[in-house]
N, C-alpha and C positions, 0 to 999 in steps of 0.2 A: 593707061587708065584715063578715062574721060573726066573732066571736071564735074560733069553732071553726077557721076557716081559718088563723088565726094560731098555733094550737097547734103547737109544734114536733114533738110526737109524730105529729100528722096529716101535717104537711109531710114529715117524714122517712119516714113510712110509705109515701109515694108514691115515694120514691127507692128503687126496687127494681131490683136487678141480679141476675139469675139466677145461682146458684152453678154452673150448667152452663157458663157462658161462660168463667170462669177455669179450670174443669176441662178444657174443650176446649183452651184455649190451652196449659195446662201439659202436656196429653197430646201436643200437637204438638211442644212443646219436647223432651219425653222421647223421642219417636219420632225426632226429628232427631239427638239425641245417642246413641241406643241402639246403632247399629252401631259407633260409635267406642268406646263404653263396653265392649261385648262384646269387640271386637278388642284393646283395650288395658286389660284388666281390672286388671292389676297397677298401673296408674297411680292413685295415691291421689286425685288431683284429679278424675279421671273418675268414680271410685267415689263421691266426695262429691257431684258433680253429679247422678249417678243417684239417690242417696239423697234429695237435696232435691226433685227433680222427682217421684219416686215418692211420697214422703210427702205432698207438696203436692197431688198428684192425689187421693190417697185421702182427704185432709182434706175437699176440696170435693165428693167423691162421698158420703162417709158423713155429712157434717154437714148435708146437705139435710134439711129437716124430714120429708119423706115417708120418707126412708131411716132417720131416727132412729126414727120410729114403727114401721117395719117390723122393725128390729132388736129393739126392745122386745117386739114381738108374737112374733117367732120364738123368742127366748130365754125368753119367759115371765117376764122380770124387769123390773119397772118401772124405767125410766131406766137400763137396762143400757148404752145408747148413750152415756151421759155419760162414764164413765171411758174407754170406747173412743175417743170423739172427742177427749177431753182427752189421751189417750196419743198419738194421731196428731199432734195439734198440738204436743205436747212433743217427740216424735221429730223432727218437721219442724224445730222450733227448733234442736235439737241438730245435725241434719244441715246446717242453714244455717250454724251456727257452724263446723262442720268444713270446709265448703266454703270459707268466707272465710279461715280459718286456712291451709288447704292451698294455696289459690290465691295468697294474699298472700305466703306464705313459701317458695314453690317447690314443684315437682311431682316431685322426685326420689323414688326408691324408698325403702323403709323404712330401709335401711342408710345411704343418703346424705342423709337428711333431718336438719336441725339438731335438736339435743337439745331446744331450746326448743319446736319444732313438735311433737315426739313427746310431750313433757310436756303441752302444751296439748291434743293429741288425746286422751291418756289421761284427763285431767280432764274433758273434754267428754263423752266416751263414758260414763265412770263416773258422773258427776254426773247426766246426763239419764236414764241407765238407772235410777238410784236414784229419781229423781222419778217415772218411770213406775210402778215397783213401789209407791211410796208412794201414788200415785193409786188403785190397785186396793185396797190395804189400807184406805185411808180410806173408799172406797166400801162395802167389806164391813162396816165399823163403823158407817156412817151409816144412818139410818132415813129412806128417801125413797120412801114407798109410792105417792105420786100422780105419775103420768106428766106430765112437762112437756116439751113438744117445742120451744118457742120461748123460754121465759123461765125455764129451770131455774136459771140463775146467780143471778137476783134472788129467785126464789121460795124457794130453799133457802139464801139468803145467811146466815141466822141459825141454820141447823140444825147441831148439833154434828157434827164430822168432815166433813160435806159442805161446810161453811163453809171448813175448812182445805184441802180438796181444790180448791175453786174458786180460792182465793187462791194455792195452790201452782202450779197450771198457769198462772195469769196472770203470776205473778212469773217463772217459768221462761221464758215466752214473751217477756215484757218485757225480761229480761236479754239474751236472745239477739238480739232485734231492735235493742236499744240498742248492743250491742257490734258487731254486723254493720254497722249504719248508720254508726257512728263510723269503722270501718276503711275502709269503702267511700268515704266522702266524703274521708277523708285520701288515699286511693289515687287518686281522680279528679284530684287536684292534681299527681300525678307527671307528669314529662315523659317523652316517648318512647312514650306510648300511642297506638295507631292510633285513628282517628275512630270506627270501629265499636265497639271495646272501650270507649272513653270514654263513648259514648252508652249502651251497655249498662250500664255501672257507674252512670251517672246514673239510669237507670230502676230499677235494683236499689236504689239509695239512696232514691229516692222511694217505692218499694214498702215498704221497711223503715220509713221515716218514717210512712207511713200505717198500718202495723202497730202502731206505737207509739200512734197516735191510737185505733186499735181497743182496745188495752189500756187506755188512759186512760178511754175511755167505759165499758168493762166495770168497771174498778176503781171509778170514780166512782159508778156505779149500785149496786154491791155495798156500798160504804162508806155511801152514802146510806141503804140499807136497814138498816144497823147503827144509823144515827142516827134511825131511825123515819120516814124520808121515802120517797117513792115516785116517783123519776124513772126508771121502768123503760124509758122510750122510748130512753134512752141505750144500753141493752143490746139491746133488741129491734128498734129502728128505725134507730139510727145505726150501731151496730157491724157488722151484716151487710153493708150496702153498702160500708162502708169496707174491710172484709176482702176483698170482691170486687174493688174497685178496686186494693187492694194486690196481690192475686194476679195481676191483669191486668198491672200494671207489672212485677212480678217475672218473670212468664212472658215478657213482651216483652223484658225485660232479658237473659234467657237466650237467647232466639231471635235477637235482633238481631245480636250479634257473629258468630254462626254463619251465619245466613242472609245477613247483609250481606256478609260476606267471600266466601261462596259466590257471591252475585250479582255481586260485584266481579270475582271470578276468571272467571266465565262471560262477563261483558261484555268483559273483557280478551281472552279467547280468541276470542270472536266478532269483536272489532275487529281482532285480528291476522289472522284468517282473511279478512275482507273487504278488508283492506289489501293482501293478496297477490293479490287478484282480477285486477287489470289485467295483471300479469305472467303469471299463470297462464293467462288467456284468450289472451294473445298466443302463448305457447309451445304451448298446446293447439291453437290454430288452425293453427300452422305444422306440427304433427305430423300433422294430418289428423283426419278423423272417427273416433270411437271411442277416441281417446287420452285419457289422464288416468285418475285413480282412479275407481272405480265409486261412485256415490252410494248410501248406505245410511241408511235412516231410523233404524236401531238404533245407528248410530255416534255416539259422543259428540262434543261440540265439540272436545275435545282430540285425539281420533283423527282427525277431519276436518282439523284444522290440521296435524297431523303428516304426513298423507297429501299434503296440498297442498304443504307445504314439501319433502317428499321428491321429489315429482314435479318441482318447479321445479329443485331441485338436480341431479337426474338429467338434466334437459333442458339445463341450462346447461353442464355439464361438457364434452360434445362440442361444443356451440355455441361455446365459448371458443376453439377451434382455428381458427375461421373469422372471428374478429373482427379488424378492421383497427385496430391500435393507433394508427396515424397519424390515422385518422379520429376515434378517441375523444379524442386529444390536441387536435385542432382543435375538436371539440365542447366540450371542457372550457374551452379558451381563449375560445370564443364565449359560453359560459354565464357565465364570470367577467366578460367584457366587458359582458354584459347586466345585471350587478349581482347575480347569484345568489350566495348564500353558498357557501363551499367545499364543504360536504357536499352541498348541492343540486346544485352544478355537477358534482361527481363522479358523482352518481346519474344526472343527465341525460346525461352523456357515455357512461356505461355503457349507458343505455337506447338511445341513438343507435347504439352499436356492436351491440347485440343486434338491433335492427330491421334494420340493414344486413346483418348476418350471416344473418338469416332470409331476407331478400329475395335475397341473393346467396350462398347456402350452397354450399360446395364450391369457391368461387373462391380461387385462391392469394392470400395476403395477405403483407404485409411484416413482420408480427409478431403473435404470439399474445397474447391478453389473459390476465392472471393469473386463473385460475378461483377462487382463494381469495378474491380481492377481490370478485368477483361474488357468491360465496356469502355473504360477510359482509354485503353491502349489498342483499340481495334486497328487503327491506321498503322501503328508500329508492328503489330502482329502480322498484318497483311504484308507489310514490307519484308518481314523475316521470311515469309513463305515464298517470296520471289527468289530466294537463294536456296534451292533444295539441297545442293551439295553441302553448304555450311550447316544447314539444319540436320542433314543426315549424319554428319560427323558428330554433332552435339548429341543426337539421339543415341548413336552407337556408344558413346562414352557414358552417357547417363544410364544406359541399360545395364552396364556391367560394373559401374562404380557406385558404391554407397555414398549417400550424402553425408558430409561432416555434420556432427551434431549442432554446430553453431551457425550453419549456413541456412539462411532464410531468404526467400525472394522478397526484396523490398517492395512496398506498395507505393 
């Protein structure tokens, strides 16, 4: 094996992650949050989330080497992209701190927020605004005539004023990532967090930890230049893929709680919809062809569930007048005797009563069922209808066995 293959600069140079991957993920996260941000713009937490995602997207769009060269050419100023990219990175750092402070300390309006949170917000906005202004002032004072697209940090590490600018943006970014990482990892240990939020925080914490590795690589390379050494591979080959991995984790950390909760809610709605299927089909078959709500491809899962529940309730209300309560009591006793739990026995007895009322609708009965009980247990009744063999056994026993005088179906 050649010594060249063992060179860390060569090995890390092969670890390339396109900046467009984190940019795409961050854009997806921003688009997922954007409707809520616009609708609830007064919420400081949502504004902070929007700021973080927007600045993070712009960082990975404008820090691509091709975009850096294009900006320099369009402005006619060598290395004009340097203070621009540094400013975006600094603004993203400040927005990240604002997000963490607002998220951790509550999302009340300005008047209802704690004084500590308001002070922290003021210091963050003021401090990082001054850093951005200082970056442009230092760039105007620096002499950087040679365009450097990939290695500007190390190439101008010893240039007056540019040296201070590079160090300033790295220190501002390091401070923000260190504070954010500390708060997040402390927060992960809190009890009461749902699983989606906890995993989202872990990914955010990992993203900020990788950002600290990015800062360490950059600062080490710059400091080595001050000492007369040349480990530029830390800045040009290690830092970029680390930044991309960090952004991927951060974007996923933002997406996961939102998308995970949305997926959980959608699965819950779909499961509830399908659980009502057996009872819905029985009632619809009894009503005849054409009964039931119309199917619509545009209808959301929540709307379909509401329509199915409404149809079932509307169908059960008149059907309860034809249910034989003596039969349901015998069915309940038979289900209990067969070892069913009380809730399951109640659901099976109601299902037996519904089937009997459908088969013998309009027949005079000795007692009406309480419709409120039926409406309360429609999910359990539908579940009982999923097991026709068990239900048939209970019906067979209840049809031949009189109900004991003391047996009543509990409500």
